[in-house]
PQR file with spaces between the fields and no chain letter, atoms N, CA, C, O and H, PARSE charges and radii, in Angstrom:
ATOM       1  N    UNK     1      -7.073    9.894   21.637 -0.4000 1.5000
ATOM       2  CA   UNK     1      -5.712    9.852   21.116 -0.0000 2.0000
ATOM       3  C    UNK     1      -5.246    8.131   21.369  0.5500 1.7000
ATOM       4  O    UNK     1      -4.753    7.601   20.373 -0.5500 1.4000
ATOM       5  N    UNK     2      -5.336    7.525   22.241 -0.4000 1.5000
ATOM       6  CA   UNK     2      -4.830    6.272   22.610 -0.0000 2.0000
ATOM       7  C    UNK     2      -5.525    5.381   21.488  0.5500 1.7000
ATOM       8  O    UNK     2      -5.044    4.421   20.886 -0.5500 1.4000
ATOM       9  H    UNK     2      -5.736    7.956   23.050  0.4000 1.0000
ATOM      10  N    UNK     3      -6.752    5.944   21.372 -0.4000 1.5000
ATOM      11  CA   UNK     3      -7.180    4.775   20.142 -0.0000 2.0000
ATOM      12  C    UNK     3      -6.423    4.869   18.895  0.5500 1.7000
ATOM      13  O    UNK     3      -6.136    3.906   18.185 -0.5500 1.4000
ATOM      14  H    UNK     3      -7.142    6.724   21.860  0.4000 1.0000
ATOM      15  N    UNK     4      -6.124    6.071   18.674 -0.4000 1.5000
ATOM      16  CA   UNK     4      -5.497    6.303   17.222 -0.0000 2.0000
ATOM      17  C    UNK     4      -4.218    5.428   17.022  0.5500 1.7000
ATOM      18  O    UNK     4      -3.987    4.660   16.088 -0.5500 1.4000
ATOM      19  H    UNK     4      -6.358    6.854   19.251  0.4000 1.0000
ATOM      20  N    UNK     5      -3.330    5.751   18.255 -0.4000 1.5000
ATOM      21  CA   UNK     5      -2.259    5.040   18.323 -0.0000 2.0000
ATOM      22  C    UNK     5      -2.377    3.484   18.044  0.5500 1.7000
ATOM      23  O    UNK     5      -1.780    2.946   17.111 -0.5500 1.4000
ATOM      24  H    UNK     5      -3.517    6.375   19.014  0.4000 1.0000
ATOM      25  N    UNK     6      -3.061    2.920   18.785 -0.4000 1.5000
ATOM      26  CA   UNK     6      -3.536    1.697   18.821 -0.0000 2.0000
ATOM      27  C    UNK     6      -3.588    1.164   17.336  0.5500 1.7000
ATOM      28  O    UNK     6      -2.905    0.265   16.846 -0.5500 1.4000
ATOM      29  H    UNK     6      -3.546    3.358   19.543  0.4000 1.0000
ATOM      30  N    UNK     7      -4.692    2.036   16.662 -0.4000 1.5000
ATOM      31  CA   UNK     7      -5.001    1.691   15.406 -0.0000 2.0000
ATOM      32  C    UNK     7      -3.858    1.558   14.282  0.5500 1.7000
ATOM      33  O    UNK     7      -3.717    0.722   13.390 -0.5500 1.4000
ATOM      34  H    UNK     7      -5.247    2.766   17.060  0.4000 1.0000
ATOM      35  N    UNK     8      -3.207    2.514   14.588 -0.4000 1.5000
ATOM      36  CA   UNK     8      -1.824    2.426   13.662 -0.0000 2.0000
ATOM      37  C    UNK     8      -1.002    1.481   14.300  0.5500 1.7000
ATOM      38  O    UNK     8      -0.836    0.567   13.492 -0.5500 1.4000
ATOM      39  H    UNK     8      -3.321    3.193   15.313  0.4000 1.0000
ATOM      40  N    UNK     9      -0.375    1.233   15.401 -0.4000 1.5000
ATOM      41  CA   UNK     9       0.038   -0.143   15.778 -0.0000 2.0000
ATOM      42  C    UNK     9      -0.407   -1.412   15.382  0.5500 1.7000
ATOM      43  O    UNK     9       0.377   -2.292   15.027 -0.5500 1.4000
ATOM      44  H    UNK     9      -0.509    1.976   16.058  0.4000 1.0000
ATOM      45  N    UNK    10      -1.668   -1.558   15.426 -0.4000 1.5000
ATOM      46  CA   UNK    10      -2.182   -2.668   14.932 -0.0000 2.0000
ATOM      47  C    UNK    10      -2.228   -2.860   13.274  0.5500 1.7000
ATOM      48  O    UNK    10      -2.343   -3.967   12.747 -0.5500 1.4000
ATOM      49  H    UNK    10      -2.305   -0.843   15.715  0.4000 1.0000
ATOM      50  N    UNK    11      -2.131   -1.750   12.622 -0.4000 1.5000
ATOM      51  CA   UNK    11      -2.130   -2.071   11.093 -0.0000 2.0000
ATOM      52  C    UNK    11      -0.791   -1.611   10.494  0.5500 1.7000
ATOM      53  O    UNK    11      -0.714   -1.231    9.326 -0.5500 1.4000
ATOM      54  H    UNK    11      -2.037   -0.852   13.050  0.4000 1.0000
ATOM      55  N    UNK    12       0.537   -1.670   11.548 -0.4000 1.5000
ATOM      56  CA   UNK    12       1.469   -1.056   10.801 -0.0000 2.0000
ATOM      57  C    UNK    12       2.239   -1.888    9.631  0.5500 1.7000
ATOM      58  O    UNK    12       3.131   -1.390    8.946 -0.5500 1.4000
ATOM      59  H    UNK    12       0.474   -1.978   12.497  0.4000 1.0000
ATOM      60  N    UNK    13       1.848   -3.004    9.521 -0.4000 1.5000
ATOM      61  CA   UNK    13       2.370   -3.607    8.242 -0.0000 2.0000
ATOM      62  C    UNK    13       1.755   -3.187    7.148  0.5500 1.7000
ATOM      63  O    UNK    13       2.364   -2.835    6.138 -0.5500 1.4000
ATOM      64  H    UNK    13       1.123   -3.409   10.078  0.4000 1.0000
ATOM      65  N    UNK    14       0.342   -3.193    7.282 -0.4000 1.5000
ATOM      66  CA   UNK    14      -0.461   -2.709    6.264 -0.0000 2.0000
ATOM      67  C    UNK    14       0.007   -1.059    5.931  0.5500 1.7000
ATOM      68  O    UNK    14      -0.226   -0.444    4.890 -0.5500 1.4000
ATOM      69  H    UNK    14      -0.152   -3.479    8.103  0.4000 1.0000
ATOM      70  N    UNK    15       0.498   -0.720    6.755 -0.4000 1.5000
ATOM      71  CA   UNK    15       0.659    1.049    6.309 -0.0000 2.0000
ATOM      72  C    UNK    15       2.177    1.149    5.566  0.5500 1.7000
ATOM      73  O    UNK    15       2.519    1.947    4.693 -0.5500 1.4000
ATOM      74  H    UNK    15       0.687   -1.219    7.601  0.4000 1.0000
ATOM      75  N    UNK    16       3.021    0.008    6.241 -0.4000 1.5000
ATOM      76  CA   UNK    16       4.346    0.185    5.887 -0.0000 2.0000
ATOM      77  C    UNK    16       4.349   -0.583    4.323  0.5500 1.7000
ATOM      78  O    UNK    16       5.197   -0.162    3.536 -0.5500 1.4000
ATOM      79  H    UNK    16       2.743   -0.640    6.950  0.4000 1.0000
ATOM      80  N    UNK    17       3.444   -1.674    3.859 -0.4000 1.5000
ATOM      81  CA   UNK    17       3.205   -2.175    2.662 -0.0000 2.0000
ATOM      82  C    UNK    17       2.807   -0.857    1.743  0.5500 1.7000
ATOM      83  O    UNK    17       3.415   -0.686    0.686 -0.5500 1.4000
ATOM      84  H    UNK    17       2.755   -2.016    4.498  0.4000 1.0000
ATOM      85  N    UNK    18       1.740    0.109    2.175 -0.4000 1.5000
ATOM      86  CA   UNK    18       1.514    1.012    1.427 -0.0000 2.0000
ATOM      87  C    UNK    18       2.337    1.875    0.989  0.5500 1.7000
ATOM      88  O    UNK    18       2.424    2.204   -0.194 -0.5500 1.4000
ATOM      89  H    UNK    18       1.246   -0.030    3.033  0.4000 1.0000
ATOM      90  N    UNK    19       3.190    2.433    2.154 -0.4000 1.5000
ATOM      91  CA   UNK    19       4.257    3.530    1.810 -0.0000 2.0000
ATOM      92  C    UNK    19       5.437    2.982    0.720  0.5500 1.7000
ATOM      93  O    UNK    19       5.833    3.656   -0.231 -0.5500 1.4000
ATOM      94  H    UNK    19       3.119    2.166    3.115  0.4000 1.0000
ATOM      95  N    UNK    20       5.861    1.779    1.015 -0.4000 1.5000
ATOM      96  CA   UNK    20       6.810    0.947    0.288 -0.0000 2.0000
ATOM      97  C    UNK    20       6.174    0.754   -1.227  0.5500 1.7000
ATOM      98  O    UNK    20       6.946    0.926   -2.170 -0.5500 1.4000
ATOM      99  H    UNK    20       5.540    1.231    1.788  0.4000 1.0000
ATOM     100  N    UNK    21       4.647    0.364   -1.527 -0.4000 1.5000
ATOM     101  CA   UNK    21       4.059    0.266   -2.553 -0.0000 2.0000
ATOM     102  C    UNK    21       4.056    1.542   -3.387  0.5500 1.7000
ATOM     103  O    UNK    21       4.315    1.488   -4.590 -0.5500 1.4000
ATOM     104  H    UNK    21       4.021    0.224   -0.760  0.4000 1.0000
ATOM     105  N    UNK    22       3.709    2.927   -2.645 -0.4000 1.5000
ATOM     106  CA   UNK    22       3.647    3.862   -3.462 -0.0000 2.0000
ATOM     107  C    UNK    22       4.920    4.561   -3.986  0.5500 1.7000
ATOM     108  O    UNK    22       4.893    5.292   -4.977 -0.5500 1.4000
ATOM     109  H    UNK    22       3.498    2.971   -1.668  0.4000 1.0000
ATOM     110  N    UNK    23       6.103    4.287   -3.231 -0.4000 1.5000
ATOM     111  CA   UNK    23       7.181    4.604   -3.463 -0.0000 2.0000
ATOM     112  C    UNK    23       7.455    3.694   -5.000  0.5500 1.7000
ATOM     113  O    UNK    23       7.544    4.231   -6.105 -0.5500 1.4000
ATOM     114  H    UNK    23       6.125    3.693   -2.426  0.4000 1.0000
ATOM     115  N    UNK    24       7.548    2.333   -4.751 -0.4000 1.5000
ATOM     116  CA   UNK    24       7.833    1.443   -5.873 -0.0000 2.0000
ATOM     117  C    UNK    24       6.848    1.877   -7.109  0.5500 1.7000
ATOM     118  O    UNK    24       7.350    1.832   -8.232 -0.5500 1.4000
ATOM     119  H    UNK    24       7.476    1.896   -3.854  0.4000 1.0000
ATOM     120  N    UNK    25       5.797    2.198   -7.014 -0.4000 1.5000
ATOM     121  CA   UNK    25       5.032    2.953   -7.987 -0.0000 2.0000
ATOM     122  C    UNK    25       5.563    3.887   -8.873  0.5500 1.7000
ATOM     123  O    UNK    25       5.656    3.794  -10.097 -0.5500 1.4000
ATOM     124  H    UNK    25       5.389    2.234   -6.102  0.4000 1.0000
ATOM     125  N    UNK    26       6.006    5.076   -7.913 -0.4000 1.5000
ATOM     126  CA   UNK    26       6.722    6.233   -8.688 -0.0000 2.0000
ATOM     127  C    UNK    26       7.801    5.718   -9.337  0.5500 1.7000
ATOM     128  O    UNK    26       7.942    6.151  -10.481 -0.5500 1.4000
ATOM     129  H    UNK    26       5.930    5.151   -6.918  0.4000 1.0000
ATOM     130  N    UNK    27       8.792    4.744   -8.873 -0.4000 1.5000
ATOM     131  CA   UNK    27       9.996    4.163   -9.245 -0.0000 2.0000
ATOM     132  C    UNK    27       9.507    3.441  -10.704  0.5500 1.7000
ATOM     133  O    UNK    27      10.296    3.373  -11.647 -0.5500 1.4000
ATOM     134  H    UNK    27       8.677    4.392   -7.944  0.4000 1.0000
ATOM     135  N    UNK    28       8.497    3.054  -10.767 -0.4000 1.5000
ATOM     136  CA   UNK    28       8.212    2.506  -11.964 -0.0000 2.0000
ATOM     137  C    UNK    28       7.706    3.447  -12.966  0.5500 1.7000
ATOM     138  O    UNK    28       8.074    3.373  -14.139 -0.5500 1.4000
ATOM     139  H    UNK    28       7.856    3.110  -10.001  0.4000 1.0000
ATOM     140  N    UNK    29       7.034    4.160  -12.629 -0.4000 1.5000
ATOM     141  CA   UNK    29       6.343    5.543  -13.641 -0.0000 2.0000
ATOM     142  C    UNK    29       7.993    6.201  -14.134  0.5500 1.7000
ATOM     143  O    UNK    29       8.353    6.423  -15.290 -0.5500 1.4000
ATOM     144  H    UNK    29       6.735    4.220  -11.676  0.4000 1.0000
ATOM     145  N    UNK    30       8.728    6.390  -12.980 -0.4000 1.5000
ATOM     146  CA   UNK    30      10.176    6.878  -13.334 -0.0000 2.0000
ATOM     147  C    UNK    30      10.763    6.237  -14.466  0.5500 1.7000
ATOM     148  O    UNK    30      11.195    6.902  -15.408 -0.5500 1.4000
ATOM     149  H    UNK    30       8.436    6.210  -12.041  0.4000 1.0000
ATOM     150  N    UNK    31      10.806    5.092  -14.441 -0.4000 1.5000
ATOM     151  CA   UNK    31      11.812    4.419  -15.049 -0.0000 2.0000
ATOM     152  C    UNK    31      11.282    3.517  -16.231  0.5500 1.7000
ATOM     153  O    UNK    31      11.980    3.178  -17.186 -0.5500 1.4000
ATOM     154  H    UNK    31      10.456    4.551  -13.676  0.4000 1.0000
ATOM     155  N    UNK    32       9.824    3.137  -16.027 -0.4000 1.5000
ATOM     156  CA   UNK    32       9.156    2.231  -16.917 -0.0000 2.0000
ATOM     157  C    UNK    32       7.878    2.947  -17.566  0.5500 1.7000
ATOM     158  O    UNK    32       7.375    2.497  -18.596 -0.5500 1.4000
ATOM     159  H    UNK    32       9.256    3.413  -15.251  0.4000 1.0000
ATOM     160  N    UNK    33       7.490    3.823  -17.068 -0.4000 1.5000
ATOM     161  CA   UNK    33       6.118    4.575  -17.390 -0.0000 2.0000
ATOM     162  C    UNK    33       6.042    5.124  -19.057  0.5500 1.7000
ATOM     163  O    UNK    33       6.853    5.796  -19.695 -0.5500 1.4000
ATOM     164  H    UNK    33       7.898    4.189  -16.232  0.4000 1.0000
ATOM     165  N    UNK    34       4.832    4.590  -19.421 -0.4000 1.5000
ATOM     166  CA   UNK    34       4.518    4.992  -20.778 -0.0000 2.0000
ATOM     167  C    UNK    34       4.272    6.606  -21.078  0.5500 1.7000
ATOM     168  O    UNK    34       3.144    7.054  -20.868 -0.5500 1.4000
ATOM     169  H    UNK    34       4.173    4.044  -18.903  0.4000 1.0000
ATOM     170  N    UNK    35       5.255    7.427  -21.536 -0.4000 1.5000
ATOM     171  CA   UNK    35       5.241    8.939  -21.895 -0.0000 2.0000
ATOM     172  C    UNK    35       4.226    9.451  -22.988  0.5500 1.7000
ATOM     173  O    UNK    35       3.797   10.600  -23.089 -0.5500 1.4000
ATOM     174  H    UNK    35       6.171    7.063  -21.706  0.4000 1.0000
ATOM     175  N    UNK    36       3.910    8.309  -23.828 -0.4000 1.5000
ATOM     176  CA   UNK    36       3.370    9.023  -24.841 -0.0000 2.0000
ATOM     177  C    UNK    36       1.854    9.102  -24.853  0.5500 1.7000
ATOM     178  O    UNK    36       1.239    9.529  -25.830 -0.5500 1.4000
ATOM     179  H    UNK    36       4.258    7.375  -23.745  0.4000 1.0000
ATOM     180  N    UNK    37       1.346    8.734  -23.887 -0.4000 1.5000
ATOM     181  CA   UNK    37      -0.148    9.023  -23.594 -0.0000 2.0000
ATOM     182  C    UNK    37      -0.699    7.648  -24.237  0.5500 1.7000
ATOM     183  O    UNK    37      -1.904    7.831  -24.063 -0.5500 1.4000
ATOM     184  H    UNK    37       1.846    8.387  -23.093  0.4000 1.0000
ATOM     185  N    UNK    38      -0.624    6.720  -24.702 -0.4000 1.5000
ATOM     186  CA   UNK    38      -1.317    5.656  -25.190 -0.0000 2.0000
ATOM     187  C    UNK    38      -1.876    4.667  -24.221  0.5500 1.7000
ATOM     188  O    UNK    38      -2.671    3.887  -24.746 -0.5500 1.4000
ATOM     189  H    UNK    38       0.355    6.572  -24.844  0.4000 1.0000
ATOM     190  N    UNK    39      -1.676    4.501  -22.988 -0.4000 1.5000
ATOM     191  CA   UNK    39      -2.264    4.292  -21.885 -0.0000 2.0000
ATOM     192  C    UNK    39      -1.981    5.288  -20.759  0.5500 1.7000
ATOM     193  O    UNK    39      -0.891    5.640  -20.307 -0.5500 1.4000
ATOM     194  H    UNK    39      -1.030    5.135  -22.562  0.4000 1.0000
ATOM     195  N    UNK    40      -3.434    5.726  -20.349 -0.4000 1.5000
ATOM     196  CA   UNK    40      -3.336    7.118  -19.701 -0.0000 2.0000
ATOM     197  C    UNK    40      -3.135    6.843  -18.132  0.5500 1.7000
ATOM     198  O    UNK    40      -2.792    7.753  -17.377 -0.5500 1.4000
ATOM     199  H    UNK    40      -4.320    5.440  -20.716  0.4000 1.0000
ATOM     200  N    UNK    41      -3.402    5.347  -17.626 -0.4000 1.5000
ATOM     201  CA   UNK    41      -3.094    5.306  -16.354 -0.0000 2.0000
ATOM     202  C    UNK    41      -1.250    5.287  -16.038  0.5500 1.7000
ATOM     203  O    UNK    41      -0.690    5.792  -15.065 -0.5500 1.4000
ATOM     204  H    UNK    41      -3.681    4.608  -18.239  0.4000 1.0000
ATOM     205  N    UNK    42      -0.672    4.629  -17.057 -0.4000 1.5000
ATOM     206  CA   UNK    42       0.746    4.447  -17.136 -0.0000 2.0000
ATOM     207  C    UNK    42       1.537    5.923  -17.011  0.5500 1.7000
ATOM     208  O    UNK    42       2.579    6.058  -16.370 -0.5500 1.4000
ATOM     209  H    UNK    42      -1.127    4.219  -17.848  0.4000 1.0000
ATOM     210  N    UNK    43       0.879    6.976  -17.716 -0.4000 1.5000
ATOM     211  CA   UNK    43       1.581    8.176  -18.092 -0.0000 2.0000
ATOM     212  C    UNK    43       1.517    9.338  -17.095  0.5500 1.7000
ATOM     213  O    UNK    43       2.252   10.324  -17.140 -0.5500 1.4000
ATOM     214  H    UNK    43       0.033    6.866  -18.237  0.4000 1.0000
ATOM     215  N    UNK    44       0.617    9.126  -16.246 -0.4000 1.5000
ATOM     216  CA   UNK    44       0.694    9.865  -14.970 -0.0000 2.0000
ATOM     217  C    UNK    44       1.168    9.174  -13.733  0.5500 1.7000
ATOM     218  O    UNK    44       0.808    8.063  -13.342 -0.5500 1.4000
ATOM     219  H    UNK    44       0.019    8.325  -16.210  0.4000 1.0000
ATOM     220  N    UNK    45       2.081   10.035  -13.134 -0.4000 1.5000
ATOM     221  CA   UNK    45       2.989    9.512  -11.853 -0.0000 2.0000
ATOM     222  C    UNK    45       1.964    9.002  -10.678  0.5500 1.7000
ATOM     223  O    UNK    45       2.046    7.938  -10.064 -0.5500 1.4000
ATOM     224  H    UNK    45       2.373   10.938  -13.451  0.4000 1.0000
ATOM     225  N    UNK    46       0.903   10.107  -10.509 -0.4000 1.5000
ATOM     226  CA   UNK    46       0.099    9.881   -9.325 -0.0000 2.0000
ATOM     227  C    UNK    46      -0.837    8.696   -9.378  0.5500 1.7000
ATOM     228  O    UNK    46      -1.329    8.160   -8.385 -0.5500 1.4000
ATOM     229  H    UNK    46       0.836   10.972  -11.007  0.4000 1.0000
ATOM     230  N    UNK    47      -1.050    8.314  -10.728 -0.4000 1.5000
ATOM     231  CA   UNK    47      -2.024    6.818  -10.987 -0.0000 2.0000
ATOM     232  C    UNK    47      -1.077    5.732  -10.482  0.5500 1.7000
ATOM     233  O    UNK    47      -1.471    4.815   -9.761 -0.5500 1.4000
ATOM     234  H    UNK    47      -0.650    8.749  -11.534  0.4000 1.0000
ATOM     235  N    UNK    48       0.322    5.884  -10.929 -0.4000 1.5000
ATOM     236  CA   UNK    48       1.190    4.741  -10.580 -0.0000 2.0000
ATOM     237  C    UNK    48       1.625    4.611   -9.011  0.5500 1.7000
ATOM     238  O    UNK    48       2.124    3.683   -8.374 -0.5500 1.4000
ATOM     239  H    UNK    48       0.642    6.629  -11.515  0.4000 1.0000
ATOM     240  N    UNK    49       1.257    5.829   -8.686 -0.4000 1.5000
ATOM     241  CA   UNK    49       1.801    5.839   -7.109 -0.0000 2.0000
ATOM     242  C    UNK    49       0.312    5.185   -6.210  0.5500 1.7000
ATOM     243  O    UNK    49       0.307    4.445   -5.226 -0.5500 1.4000
ATOM     244  H    UNK    49       0.851    6.583   -9.203  0.4000 1.0000
ATOM     245  N    UNK    50      -0.766    5.723   -6.903 -0.4000 1.5000
ATOM     246  CA   UNK    50      -2.046    5.167   -6.201 -0.0000 2.0000
ATOM     247  C    UNK    50      -2.245    3.538   -6.364  0.5500 1.7000
ATOM     248  O    UNK    50      -2.721    2.803   -5.499 -0.5500 1.4000
ATOM     249  H    UNK    50      -0.761    6.324   -7.702  0.4000 1.0000
ATOM     250  N    UNK    51      -1.819    3.176   -7.546 -0.4000 1.5000
ATOM     251  CA   UNK    51      -1.896    1.817   -7.675 -0.0000 2.0000
ATOM     252  C    UNK    51      -0.987    0.877   -6.731  0.5500 1.7000
ATOM     253  O    UNK    51      -1.362   -0.106   -6.091 -0.5500 1.4000
ATOM     254  H    UNK    51      -1.433    3.773   -8.249  0.4000 1.0000
ATOM     255  N    UNK    52       0.410    1.480   -6.818 -0.4000 1.5000
ATOM     256  CA   UNK    52       1.437    1.073   -5.716 -0.0000 2.0000
ATOM     257  C    UNK    52       1.026    1.000   -4.362  0.5500 1.7000
ATOM     258  O    UNK    52       1.445    0.192   -3.533 -0.5500 1.4000
ATOM     259  H    UNK    52       0.713    2.278   -7.338  0.4000 1.0000
ATOM     260  N    UNK    53       0.020    2.058   -4.153 -0.4000 1.5000
ATOM     261  CA   UNK    53      -0.176    1.975   -2.353 -0.0000 2.0000
ATOM     262  C    UNK    53      -0.967    0.915   -2.123  0.5500 1.7000
ATOM     263  O    UNK    53      -0.759    0.117   -1.208 -0.5500 1.4000
ATOM     264  H    UNK    53      -0.320    2.714   -4.827  0.4000 1.0000
ATOM     265  N    UNK    54      -2.235    0.817   -3.206 -0.4000 1.5000
ATOM     266  CA   UNK    54      -3.280   -0.458   -3.022 -0.0000 2.0000
ATOM     267  C    UNK    54      -2.770   -1.816   -2.830  0.5500 1.7000
ATOM     268  O    UNK    54      -3.146   -2.667   -2.024 -0.5500 1.4000
ATOM     269  H    UNK    54      -2.403    1.465   -3.949  0.4000 1.0000
ATOM     270  N    UNK    55      -1.725   -1.874   -3.827 -0.4000 1.5000
ATOM     271  CA   UNK    55      -1.446   -3.154   -4.026 -0.0000 2.0000
ATOM     272  C    UNK    55      -0.247   -3.300   -2.902  0.5500 1.7000
ATOM     273  O    UNK    55      -0.019   -4.450   -2.526 -0.5500 1.4000
ATOM     274  H    UNK    55      -1.419   -1.183   -4.482  0.4000 1.0000
ATOM     275  N    UNK    56       0.636   -2.098   -2.262 -0.4000 1.5000
ATOM     276  CA   UNK    56       1.066   -2.524   -1.191 -0.0000 2.0000
ATOM     277  C    UNK    56       0.700   -2.938    0.207  0.5500 1.7000
ATOM     278  O    UNK    56       1.270   -3.663    1.022 -0.5500 1.4000
ATOM     279  H    UNK    56       0.451   -1.164   -2.568  0.4000 1.0000
ATOM     280  N    UNK    57      -0.592   -2.158    0.245 -0.4000 1.5000
ATOM     281  CA   UNK    57      -1.608   -2.150    1.582 -0.0000 2.0000
ATOM     282  C    UNK    57      -2.033   -3.550    1.437  0.5500 1.7000
ATOM     283  O    UNK    57      -2.182   -4.121    2.517 -0.5500 1.4000
ATOM     284  H    UNK    57      -1.056   -1.569   -0.417  0.4000 1.0000
ATOM     285  N    UNK    58      -2.330   -4.441    0.105 -0.4000 1.5000
ATOM     286  CA   UNK    58      -3.331   -5.611    0.116 -0.0000 2.0000
ATOM     287  C    UNK    58      -1.990   -6.485    0.751  0.5500 1.7000
ATOM     288  O    UNK    58      -1.913   -6.935    1.895 -0.5500 1.4000
ATOM     289  H    UNK    58      -2.208   -3.977   -0.772  0.4000 1.0000
ATOM     290  N    UNK    59      -1.164   -6.569   -0.121 -0.4000 1.5000
ATOM     291  CA   UNK    59       0.068   -7.234    0.420 -0.0000 2.0000
ATOM     292  C    UNK    59       0.663   -7.152    2.036  0.5500 1.7000
ATOM     293  O    UNK    59       0.905   -8.148    2.717 -0.5500 1.4000
ATOM     294  H    UNK    59      -1.227   -6.204   -1.050  0.4000 1.0000
ATOM     295  N    UNK    60       0.801   -6.033    2.390 -0.4000 1.5000
ATOM     296  CA   UNK    60       0.960   -5.692    3.778 -0.0000 2.0000
ATOM     297  C    UNK    60      -0.227   -6.681    4.748  0.5500 1.7000
ATOM     298  O    UNK    60       0.012   -7.482    5.651 -0.5500 1.4000
ATOM     299  H    UNK    60       0.604   -5.223    1.837  0.4000 1.0000
ATOM     300  N    UNK    61      -1.493   -6.276    4.177 -0.4000 1.5000
ATOM     301  CA   UNK    61      -2.127   -6.784    5.148 -0.0000 2.0000
ATOM     302  C    UNK    61      -2.424   -8.425    4.947  0.5500 1.7000
ATOM     303  O    UNK    61      -3.122   -8.996    5.785 -0.5500 1.4000
ATOM     304  H    UNK    61      -1.687   -5.625    3.442  0.4000 1.0000
ATOM     305  N    UNK    62      -1.920   -9.094    3.910 -0.4000 1.5000
ATOM     306  CA   UNK    62      -1.874  -10.273    3.777 -0.0000 2.0000
ATOM     307  C    UNK    62      -0.635  -10.835    4.588  0.5500 1.7000
ATOM     308  O    UNK    62      -0.898  -11.945    5.050 -0.5500 1.4000
ATOM     309  H    UNK    62      -1.354   -8.630    3.229  0.4000 1.0000
ATOM     310  N    UNK    63       0.338  -10.495    4.823 -0.4000 1.5000
ATOM     311  CA   UNK    63       1.613  -10.932    5.498 -0.0000 2.0000
ATOM     312  C    UNK    63       1.450  -10.424    7.055  0.5500 1.7000
ATOM     313  O    UNK    63       2.357  -10.584    7.872 -0.5500 1.4000
ATOM     314  H    UNK    63       0.552   -9.593    4.448  0.4000 1.0000
ATOM     315  N    UNK    64       0.384   -9.891    7.331 -0.4000 1.5000
ATOM     316  CA   UNK    64       0.173   -9.462    8.662 -0.0000 2.0000
ATOM     317  C    UNK    64       0.000  -10.573    9.467  0.5500 1.7000
ATOM     318  O    UNK    64      -0.658  -11.540    9.082 -0.5500 1.4000
ATOM     319  H    UNK    64      -0.353   -9.761    6.667  0.4000 1.0000
ATOM     320  N    UNK    65       0.620  -10.512   10.725 -0.4000 1.5000
ATOM     321  CA   UNK    65       0.698  -11.804   11.827 -0.0000 2.0000
ATOM     322  C    UNK    65      -1.012  -11.732   12.351  0.5500 1.7000
ATOM     323  O    UNK    65      -1.556  -10.748   12.851 -0.5500 1.4000
ATOM     324  H    UNK    65       1.154   -9.726   11.037  0.4000 1.0000
ATOM     325  N    UNK    66      -1.537  -12.848   12.118 -0.4000 1.5000
ATOM     326  CA   UNK    66      -3.081  -13.080   12.371 -0.0000 2.0000
ATOM     327  C    UNK    66      -2.842  -13.725   13.958  0.5500 1.7000
ATOM     328  O    UNK    66      -2.020  -14.614   14.180 -0.5500 1.4000
ATOM     329  H    UNK    66      -1.095  -13.647   11.712  0.4000 1.0000
ATOM     330  N    UNK    67      -3.691  -13.123   14.982 -0.4000 1.5000
ATOM     331  CA   UNK    67      -3.751  -13.869   16.394 -0.0000 2.0000
ATOM     332  C    UNK    67      -4.715  -14.788   16.283  0.5500 1.7000
ATOM     333  O    UNK    67      -5.646  -14.661   15.488 -0.5500 1.4000
ATOM     334  H    UNK    67      -4.358  -12.401   14.802  0.4000 1.0000
ATOM     335  N    UNK    68      -4.580  -15.743   17.034 -0.4000 1.5000
ATOM     336  CA   UNK    68      -5.682  -16.754   16.991 -0.0000 2.0000
ATOM     337  C    UNK    68      -7.104  -16.258   17.698  0.5500 1.7000
ATOM     338  O    UNK    68      -7.072  -15.434   18.611 -0.5500 1.4000
ATOM     339  H    UNK    68      -3.824  -15.846   17.680  0.4000 1.0000
ATOM     340  N    UNK    69      -8.193  -16.747   17.274 -0.4000 1.5000
ATOM     341  CA   UNK    69      -9.580  -16.167   17.884 -0.0000 2.0000
ATOM     342  C    UNK    69      -9.502  -16.604   19.218  0.5500 1.7000
ATOM     343  O    UNK    69      -8.920  -17.660   19.467 -0.5500 1.4000
ATOM     344  H    UNK    69      -8.219  -17.417   16.532  0.4000 1.0000
ATOM     345  N    UNK    70     -10.060  -15.869   20.189 -0.4000 1.5000
ATOM     346  CA   UNK    70      -9.857  -16.291   21.754 -0.0000 2.0000
ATOM     347  C    UNK    70     -11.776  -16.815   22.027  0.5500 1.7000
ATOM     348  O    UNK    70     -12.854  -16.453   21.556 -0.5500 1.4000
ATOM     349  H    UNK    70     -10.532  -15.011   19.987  0.4000 1.0000
ATOM     350  N    UNK    71     -11.443  -17.541   22.756 -0.4000 1.5000
ATOM     351  CA   UNK    71     -12.913  -18.002   23.272 -0.0000 2.0000
ATOM     352  C    UNK    71     -13.606  -17.161   24.074  0.5500 1.7000
ATOM     353  O    UNK    71     -13.043  -16.728   25.079 -0.5500 1.4000
ATOM     354  H    UNK    71     -10.567  -17.835   23.139  0.4000 1.0000
ATOM     355  N    UNK    72     -14.961  -16.777   23.773 -0.4000 1.5000
ATOM     356  CA   UNK    72     -15.666  -16.030   24.606 -0.0000 2.0000
ATOM     357  C    UNK    72     -16.840  -16.927   24.978  0.5500 1.7000
ATOM     358  O    UNK    72     -17.380  -17.752   24.241 -0.5500 1.4000
ATOM     359  H    UNK    72     -15.419  -17.129   22.956  0.4000 1.0000
ATOM     360  N    UNK    73     -17.184  -16.601   26.382 -0.4000 1.5000
ATOM     361  CA   UNK    73     -18.090  -17.416   27.162 -0.0000 2.0000
ATOM     362  C    UNK    73     -19.444  -16.564   27.563  0.5500 1.7000
ATOM     363  O    UNK    73     -20.333  -17.095   28.230 -0.5500 1.4000
ATOM     364  H    UNK    73     -16.745  -15.931   26.981  0.4000 1.0000
């Protein structure tokens, strides 16, 4: 159980980016999505949420503070 908490704590910025990205994807669908079905990915709410989740996770992992490598002997 301790390793699960450590995993979530280590990747907190990525998970936060994923949550914010999925919310942004939903709002994009709500206000700007294509409803007539000409472009299938934008006409479905879940597709925009998945795209936002992936993009938010990518951005979150890029801005995560990196630790300097430690010297191993």
